[in-house]
LOMAR-23942 format. One record per residue (C-alpha): residue number from 1; residue in one letter; chain; x, y, z. Coordinates in nm, 3 decimals, always signed. Layout:
N
   resi   resn   chain        px        py        pz
    NUM      A       A         X         Y         Z
...
***
This chain:
384
   resi   resn   chain        px        py        pz
      1      M       A    -0.190    +3.198    -3.815
      2      G       A    -0.371    +2.924    -3.620
      3      T       A    -0.259    +2.803    -3.280
      4      N       A    -0.212    +2.448    -3.163
      5      E       A    -0.398    +2.451    -2.832
      6      G       A    -0.308    +2.088    -2.760
      7      A       A    +0.066    +2.138    -2.800
      8      A       A    +0.297    +2.109    -2.501
      9      P       A    +0.424    +2.443    -2.366
     10      Q       A    +0.759    +2.561    -2.504
     11      P       A    +1.044    +2.465    -2.267
     12      N       A    +1.168    +2.763    -2.069
     13      I       A    +1.543    +2.743    -2.008
     14      L       A    +1.732    +2.969    -1.768
     15      A       A    +2.096    +3.012    -1.881
     16      V       A    +2.331    +3.150    -1.612
     17      D       A    +2.688    +3.267    -1.691
     18      D       A    +2.885    +3.576    -1.591
     19      T       A    +3.076    +3.580    -1.923
     20      P       A    +2.865    +3.778    -2.177
     21      A       A    +3.013    +3.604    -2.483
     22      N       A    +2.938    +3.256    -2.343
     23      L       A    +2.589    +3.359    -2.238
     24      S       A    +2.509    +3.515    -2.576
     25      L       A    +2.634    +3.213    -2.771
     26      L       A    +2.447    +2.963    -2.555
     27      T       A    +2.127    +3.167    -2.571
     28      S       A    +2.129    +3.204    -2.950
     29      M       A    +2.202    +2.836    -3.011
     30      L       A    +1.924    +2.720    -2.782
     31      K       A    +1.677    +2.961    -2.941
     32      E       A    +1.765    +2.818    -3.283
     33      R       A    +1.657    +2.476    -3.149
     34      G       A    +1.316    +2.612    -3.050
     35      Y       A    +1.366    +2.678    -2.680
     36      R       A    +1.261    +2.991    -2.495
     37      V       A    +1.575    +3.110    -2.320
     38      R       A    +1.618    +3.365    -2.042
     39      P       A    +1.980    +3.474    -1.988
     40      A       A    +2.104    +3.570    -1.640
     41      P       A    +2.457    +3.715    -1.596
     42      S       A    +2.481    +3.646    -1.220
     43      G       A    +2.366    +3.410    -0.950
     44      A       A    +2.151    +3.672    -0.778
     45      L       A    +1.969    +3.762    -1.102
     46      A       A    +1.924    +3.391    -1.177
     47      L       A    +1.747    +3.340    -0.844
     48      Q       A    +1.520    +3.639    -0.910
     49      A       A    +1.436    +3.512    -1.260
     50      A       A    +1.361    +3.159    -1.134
     51      A       A    +1.138    +3.295    -0.858
     52      A       A    +0.948    +3.515    -1.105
     53      E       A    +0.885    +3.228    -1.349
     54      R       A    +0.968    +2.865    -1.281
     55      P       A    +1.209    +2.742    -1.549
     56      S       A    +1.187    +2.401    -1.716
     57      L       A    +1.565    +2.356    -1.683
     58      I       A    +1.867    +2.559    -1.570
     59      L       A    +2.212    +2.571    -1.731
     60      L       A    +2.440    +2.698    -1.456
     61      D       A    +2.801    +2.819    -1.459
     62      I       A    +3.005    +2.752    -1.143
     63      G       A    +3.281    +3.015    -1.143
     64      M       A    +3.086    +3.338    -1.087
     65      P       A    +3.176    +3.626    -0.852
     66      E       A    +2.974    +3.710    -0.538
     67      M       A    +2.768    +3.389    -0.559
     68      D       A    +2.906    +3.078    -0.731
     69      G       A    +2.698    +2.814    -0.903
     70      F       A    +2.713    +2.576    -0.607
     71      E       A    +2.545    +2.832    -0.380
     72      V       A    +2.287    +2.919    -0.648
     73      C       A    +2.195    +2.551    -0.677
     74      R       A    +2.171    +2.511    -0.298
     75      R       A    +1.926    +2.801    -0.278
     76      L       A    +1.722    +2.669    -0.570
     77      K       A    +1.689    +2.327    -0.407
     78      A       A    +1.584    +2.490    -0.079
     79      D       A    +1.282    +2.646    -0.253
     80      A       A    +0.988    +2.402    -0.255
     81      R       A    +0.865    +2.543    -0.586
     82      L       A    +1.202    +2.512    -0.761
     83      K       A    +1.362    +2.207    -0.599
     84      D       A    +1.256    +1.973    -0.881
     85      V       A    +1.392    +2.190    -1.165
     86      P       A    +1.687    +2.003    -1.324
     87      V       A    +2.019    +2.188    -1.305
     88      I       A    +2.297    +2.113    -1.554
     89      F       A    +2.633    +2.261    -1.456
     90      L       A    +2.850    +2.413    -1.732
     91      S       A    +3.200    +2.479    -1.604
     92      A       A    +3.567    +2.495    -1.691
     93      H       A    +3.635    +2.316    -1.361
     94      T       A    +3.748    +1.964    -1.446
     95      D       A    +3.842    +1.839    -1.100
     96      V       A    +3.656    +1.531    -0.984
     97      A       A    +3.595    +1.703    -0.650
     98      D       A    +3.406    +1.986    -0.825
     99      K       A    +3.194    +1.739    -1.019
    100      L       A    +3.109    +1.547    -0.703
    101      K       A    +3.019    +1.871    -0.527
    102      A       A    +2.793    +1.969    -0.818
    103      F       A    +2.595    +1.648    -0.782
    104      A       A    +2.594    +1.676    -0.404
    105      V       A    +2.420    +2.016    -0.413
    106      G       A    +2.150    +1.884    -0.648
    107      G       A    +2.282    +1.900    -1.005
    108      V       A    +2.163    +1.634    -1.249
    109      D       A    +2.446    +1.665    -1.502
    110      Y       A    +2.786    +1.827    -1.558
    111      V       A    +2.939    +1.949    -1.885
    112      T       A    +3.292    +2.084    -1.901
    113      K       A    +3.396    +2.393    -2.097
    114      P       A    +3.478    +2.443    -2.374
    115      F       A    +3.173    +2.241    -2.471
    116      Q       A    +3.030    +2.112    -2.796
    117      F       A    +2.681    +2.253    -2.837
    118      E       A    +2.547    +1.925    -2.978
    119      E       A    +2.642    +1.758    -2.650
    120      V       A    +2.475    +2.033    -2.446
    121      H       A    +2.162    +2.013    -2.660
    122      A       A    +2.148    +1.633    -2.627
    123      R       A    +2.169    +1.654    -2.249
    124      V       A    +1.913    +1.933    -2.229
    125      A       A    +1.671    +1.733    -2.445
    126      A       A    +1.727    +1.417    -2.239
    127      H       A    +1.660    +1.585    -1.905
    128      L       A    +1.356    +1.771    -2.036
    129      E       A    +1.216    +1.438    -2.156
    130      I       A    +1.282    +1.279    -1.816
    131      C       A    +1.092    +1.566    -1.653
    132      R       A    +0.806    +1.526    -1.899
    133      Q       A    +0.780    +1.154    -1.828
    134      R       A    +0.797    +1.211    -1.452
    135      R       A    +0.515    +1.467    -1.471
    136      A       A    +0.307    +1.230    -1.683
    137      L       A    +0.367    +0.951    -1.431
    138      E       A    +0.270    +1.175    -1.139
    139      E       A    -0.048    +1.285    -1.321
    140      S       A    -0.137    +0.923    -1.397
    141      Y       A    -0.078    +0.826    -1.036
    142      Q       A    -0.294    +1.114    -0.915
    143      K       A    -0.576    +1.016    -1.150
    144      L       A    -0.546    +0.654    -1.038
    145      A       A    -0.558    +0.759    -0.672
    146      E       A    -0.867    +0.970    -0.737
    147      L       A    -1.038    +0.683    -0.922
    148      E       A    -0.953    +0.440    -0.643
    149      K       A    -1.092    +0.683    -0.385
    150      L       A    -1.409    +0.721    -0.591
    151      R       A    -1.441    +0.344    -0.625
    152      D       A    -1.396    +0.293    -0.252
    153      S       A    -1.654    +0.562    -0.178
    154      L       A    -1.909    +0.403    -0.413
    155      V       A    -1.843    +0.056    -0.274
    156      H       A    -1.874    +0.183    +0.081
    157      M       A    -2.202    +0.361    +0.002
    158      M       A    -2.356    +0.060    -0.173
    159      V       A    -2.237    -0.189    +0.084
    160      H       A    -2.360    +0.026    +0.371
    161      D       A    -2.704    +0.041    +0.212
    162      L       A    -2.705    -0.337    +0.160
    163      R       A    -2.653    -0.429    +0.524
    164      T       A    -3.000    -0.325    +0.645
    165      P       A    -3.207    -0.524    +0.390
    166      L       A    -2.977    -0.826    +0.427
    167      S       A    -3.017    -0.821    +0.804
    168      A       A    -3.393    -0.798    +0.757
    169      L       A    -3.381    -1.092    +0.516
    170      C       A    -3.200    -1.303    +0.777
    171      A       A    -3.462    -1.212    +1.037
    172      F       A    -3.755    -1.296    +0.807
    173      L       A    -3.600    -1.630    +0.714
    174      D       A    -3.565    -1.711    +1.083
    175      F       A    -3.931    -1.619    +1.137
    176      L       A    -4.035    -1.833    +0.840
    177      K       A    -3.843    -2.130    +0.970
    178      E       A    -3.997    -2.092    +1.315
    179      D       A    -4.356    -2.033    +1.201
    180      A       A    -4.379    -2.261    +0.901
    181      G       A    -4.113    -2.513    +0.993
    182      P       A    -4.347    -2.790    +1.119
    183      A       A    -4.552    -2.773    +0.800
    184      L       A    -4.251    -2.785    +0.566
    185      S       A    -4.098    -3.091    +0.413
    186      D       A    -3.741    -3.185    +0.491
    187      D       A    -3.634    -3.035    +0.159
    188      G       A    -3.822    -2.713    +0.239
    189      R       A    -3.656    -2.676    +0.577
    190      N       A    -3.318    -2.750    +0.420
    191      D       A    -3.379    -2.483    +0.154
    192      I       A    -3.460    -2.226    +0.424
    193      E       A    -3.147    -2.320    +0.620
    194      Q       A    -2.928    -2.282    +0.310
    195      A       A    -3.091    -1.950    +0.223
    196      T       A    -3.035    -1.826    +0.579
    197      A       A    -2.670    -1.934    +0.572
    198      A       A    -2.618    -1.759    +0.238
    199      A       A    -2.783    -1.439    +0.364
    200      R       A    -2.571    -1.441    +0.681
    201      K       A    -2.259    -1.494    +0.475
    202      M       A    -2.349    -1.187    +0.271
    203      V       A    -2.399    -0.987    +0.591
    204      D       A    -2.053    -1.099    +0.705
    205      M       A    -1.904    -0.995    +0.370
    206      V       A    -2.070    -0.654    +0.393
    207      S       A    -1.944    -0.608    +0.748
    208      T       A    -1.592    -0.705    +0.643
    209      I       A    -1.589    -0.452    +0.358
    210      L       A    -1.705    -0.176    +0.590
    211      D       A    -1.454    -0.273    +0.859
    212      V       A    -1.168    -0.281    +0.606
    213      S       A    -1.260    +0.074    +0.506
    214      K       A    -1.268    +0.181    +0.871
    215      L       A    -0.932    +0.019    +0.943
    216      E       A    -0.775    +0.183    +0.637
    217      A       A    -0.909    +0.522    +0.748
    218      G       A    -0.799    +0.467    +1.110
    219      R       A    -1.160    +0.487    +1.233
    220      L       A    -1.172    +0.134    +1.374
    221      V       A    -0.947    +0.149    +1.679
    222      P       A    -0.894    -0.176    +1.875
    223      R       A    -1.037    -0.177    +2.228
    224      L       A    -0.733    -0.323    +2.398
    225      A       A    -0.746    -0.537    +2.708
    226      A       A    -0.535    -0.821    +2.848
    227      H       A    -0.669    -1.150    +2.711
    228      D       A    -0.543    -1.508    +2.692
    229      V       A    -0.496    -1.554    +2.316
    230      G       A    -0.485    -1.930    +2.365
    231      A       A    -0.834    -1.919    +2.515
    232      I       A    -0.958    -1.706    +2.223
    233      A       A    -0.816    -1.962    +1.979
    234      A       A    -0.983    -2.249    +2.165
    235      D       A    -1.320    -2.069    +2.165
    236      V       A    -1.299    -1.993    +1.793
    237      A       A    -1.206    -2.352    +1.712
    238      K       A    -1.499    -2.477    +1.919
    239      S       A    -1.741    -2.237    +1.750
    240      L       A    -1.658    -2.378    +1.405
    241      G       A    -1.825    -2.703    +1.512
    242      A       A    -1.964    -2.895    +1.217
    243      L       A    -1.750    -2.698    +0.970
    244      T       A    -1.455    -2.917    +1.063
    245      R       A    -1.648    -3.220    +0.928
    246      D       A    -1.409    -3.514    +0.896
    247      R       A    -1.091    -3.320    +0.959
    248      T       A    -0.912    -3.274    +1.289
    249      L       A    -0.881    -2.922    +1.428
    250      W       A    -0.638    -2.929    +1.717
    251      V       A    -0.542    -2.639    +1.945
    252      E       A    -0.213    -2.709    +2.120
    253      P       A    -0.272    -2.697    +2.496
    254      R       A    -0.073    -2.461    +2.716
    255      S       A    +0.019    -2.488    +3.081
    256      A       A    -0.002    -2.109    +3.130
    257      P       A    -0.211    -1.832    +2.968
    258      A       A    -0.060    -1.650    +2.670
    259      M       A    -0.164    -1.299    +2.766
    260      A       A    -0.168    -1.020    +2.508
    261      L       A    -0.314    -0.671    +2.478
    262      V       A    -0.582    -0.724    +2.214
    263      D       A    -0.932    -0.646    +2.105
    264      R       A    -1.090    -0.985    +2.167
    265      E       A    -1.353    -0.954    +1.894
    266      L       A    -1.106    -0.844    +1.625
    267      I       A    -0.853    -1.116    +1.707
    268      A       A    -1.131    -1.377    +1.712
    269      R       A    -1.231    -1.266    +1.361
    270      V       A    -0.869    -1.291    +1.246
    271      L       A    -0.854    -1.648    +1.378
    272      Q       A    -1.190    -1.730    +1.216
    273      N       A    -1.053    -1.614    +0.879
    274      L       A    -0.731    -1.813    +0.911
    275      L       A    -0.906    -2.127    +1.031
    276      A       A    -1.175    -2.102    +0.762
    277      N       A    -0.902    -2.089    +0.496
    278      A       A    -0.720    -2.383    +0.656
    279      L       A    -1.039    -2.592    +0.663
    280      K       A    -1.111    -2.507    +0.302
    281      F       A    -0.777    -2.643    +0.185
    282      T       A    -0.714    -2.931    +0.424
    283      P       A    -0.812    -3.265    +0.266
    284      T       A    -1.045    -3.520    +0.427
    285      G       A    -0.888    -3.708    +0.715
    286      A       A    -0.604    -3.455    +0.757
    287      S       A    -0.544    -3.217    +1.044
    288      I       A    -0.509    -2.847    +1.124
    289      S       A    -0.313    -2.731    +1.425
    290      V       A    -0.323    -2.402    +1.612
    291      R       A    -0.026    -2.303    +1.824
    292      V       A    -0.016    -2.004    +2.058
    293      K       A    +0.313    -1.920    +2.229
    294      P       A    +0.487    -1.622    +2.391
    295      A       A    +0.792    -1.515    +2.190
    296      G       A    +0.988    -1.234    +2.355
    297      D       A    +0.764    -0.928    +2.384
    298      V       A    +0.492    -1.070    +2.159
    299      V       A    +0.250    -1.361    +2.148
    300      R       A    +0.278    -1.561    +1.825
    301      V       A    -0.017    -1.752    +1.680
    302      E       A    +0.034    -2.015    +1.410
    303      V       A    -0.238    -2.190    +1.206
    304      K       A    -0.086    -2.482    +1.019
    305      D       A    -0.271    -2.679    +0.751
    306      T       A    -0.182    -2.979    +0.538
    307      G       A    -0.326    -2.842    +0.217
    308      P       A    -0.171    -2.791    -0.128
    309      G       A    +0.036    -2.488    -0.026
    310      I       A    +0.061    -2.149    -0.194
    311      P       A    +0.266    -2.085    -0.510
    312      A       A    +0.578    -1.881    -0.431
    313      D       A    +0.490    -1.617    -0.690
    314      Q       A    +0.162    -1.544    -0.510
    315      L       A    +0.285    -1.517    -0.151
    316      G       A    +0.360    -1.145    -0.186
    317      R       A    +0.000    -1.046    -0.260
    318      I       A    -0.205    -1.289    -0.054
    319      F       A    -0.290    -1.020    +0.205
    320      D       A    -0.362    -0.748    -0.054
    321      K       A    -0.705    -0.589    -0.082
    322      F       A    -0.911    -0.780    -0.341
    323      G       A    -0.595    -0.986    -0.398
    324      A       A    -0.760    -1.328    -0.398
    325      V       A    -0.496    -1.598    -0.448
    326      E       A    -0.561    -1.948    -0.576
    327      A       A    -0.388    -2.276    -0.501
    328      R       A    -0.291    -2.425    -0.836
    329      A       A    -0.356    -2.780    -0.723
    330      S       A    -0.720    -2.716    -0.634
    331      G       A    -0.802    -2.392    -0.813
    332      R       A    -0.969    -2.266    -0.494
    333      R       A    -0.924    -1.917    -0.356
    334      Y       A    -0.779    -1.850    -0.013
    335      S       A    -1.023    -1.562    +0.029
    336      S       A    -1.341    -1.569    -0.175
    337      T       A    -1.369    -1.188    -0.183
    338      G       A    -1.003    -1.103    -0.144
    339      L       A    -1.096    -0.920    +0.178
    340      G       A    -1.079    -1.175    +0.460
    341      L       A    -0.701    -1.191    +0.470
    342      N       A    -0.671    -0.819    +0.400
    343      F       A    -0.897    -0.752    +0.700
    344      S       A    -0.680    -0.984    +0.910
    345      K       A    -0.365    -0.796    +0.810
    346      L       A    -0.515    -0.455    +0.888
    347      A       A    -0.660    -0.576    +1.220
    348      V       A    -0.331    -0.728    +1.336
    349      E       A    -0.131    -0.421    +1.230
    350      A       A    -0.380    -0.198    +1.414
    351      H       A    -0.267    -0.386    +1.727
    352      G       A    +0.098    -0.306    +1.648
    353      G       A    +0.154    -0.665    +1.539
    354      A       A    +0.266    -0.844    +1.223
    355      I       A    +0.116    -1.114    +1.002
    356      G       A    +0.253    -1.347    +0.738
    357      V       A    +0.251    -1.690    +0.581
    358      D       A    +0.513    -1.960    +0.532
    359      S       A    +0.427    -2.204    +0.258
    360      V       A    +0.581    -2.455    +0.022
    361      E       A    +0.367    -2.569    -0.269
    362      G       A    +0.255    -2.923    -0.208
    363      K       A    +0.346    -2.917    +0.162
    364      G       A    +0.083    -2.701    +0.326
    365      S       A    +0.088    -2.353    +0.474
    366      T       A    +0.141    -2.190    +0.812
    367      F       A    -0.036    -1.858    +0.858
    368      W       A    +0.096    -1.668    +1.159
    369      F       A    +0.055    -1.338    +1.338
    370      T       A    +0.199    -1.166    +1.642
    371      V       A    +0.048    -0.922    +1.891
    372      P       A    +0.214    -0.740    +2.184
    373      R       A    +0.221    -0.933    +2.510
    374      G       A    +0.004    -0.822    +2.799
    375      P       A    +0.022    -0.846    +3.181
    376      A       A    -0.032    -1.169    +3.371
    377      P       A    -0.395    -1.247    +3.462
    378      E       A    -0.374    -1.092    +3.811
    379      E       A    -0.246    -0.769    +3.650
    380      S       A    -0.511    -0.758    +3.376
    381      R       A    -0.669    -0.425    +3.307
    382      T       A    -0.840    -0.246    +3.023
    383      V       A    -0.617    -0.011    +2.827
    384      A       A    -0.775    +0.322    +2.742
***
């Protein structure tokens, strides 16, 4: 007789009852339905049998001497190897209190005696199927996690190897512009400038991917010191220069520093990402405002644009990794790689802060984040 190697293993059911007639009847009926059944006439023997071979499901009587079904179930659930085995109680106890206690100790179902075998079989089949589906889901999740880890490792390896030649390309383009610039036409110089800008953008993208990986792995730890976040915002806004073109970028002035414990470089990059997105979506002649204010034990930063806003159904994933979100009105992405906002989220959370966005489609967006407040300027100090 051939064997079906691909078939699922035969369910192994542990039937526990101190009444021999009940145990014999239940065992024979289950065997007729194709199950492998192991009878146990006491709680102690049931625990030994379960420890020797993990059952697929347990049918458990409550009213047994020495150790009742409640205690057997408690001990099963205390065993890491057996805690997920479904337990169906079979009992003559009909009190609601007993049923509630059965579920409280970890039972998944309760059938009163005298029982109809068809009902018992239906419940056994249902719970075995639930277990099968749960195992399949866990296996799928594990495979997905392994594939995602492999993908991240490959991306990290390729991106890491790209940074060196890209940096060299930027350097050679700078040399070319300096050495051959006077001999080039205006179009030639413009082509070199555009090529240099594109190469530098690629270097920035590579750096962001690597930094996201480091933040996710906890390897990029912020170097905290007391800084005026308002001053950081003003410096970042100033550095954008010509990118603002014919739009107004306004940083709300403050009468006193807004001190926070931050890594200045990381927070500057967060602001660069938020402002770059705001500039991308703010129409000609409109304005972008940056507001920095202490709020309790945090400093809150708000970047408000007058763009098309973000659809409500996309707000929940705008900070996700590779979760580029588009504005329907313009069809433009808030993050070209889906990493800029994800980096911002990870960087802010690494500071112990929070980040979010408030937006109404057609009425613009306000991206905001908070970071813990720091000492006043005269108390400033680096935090180890």
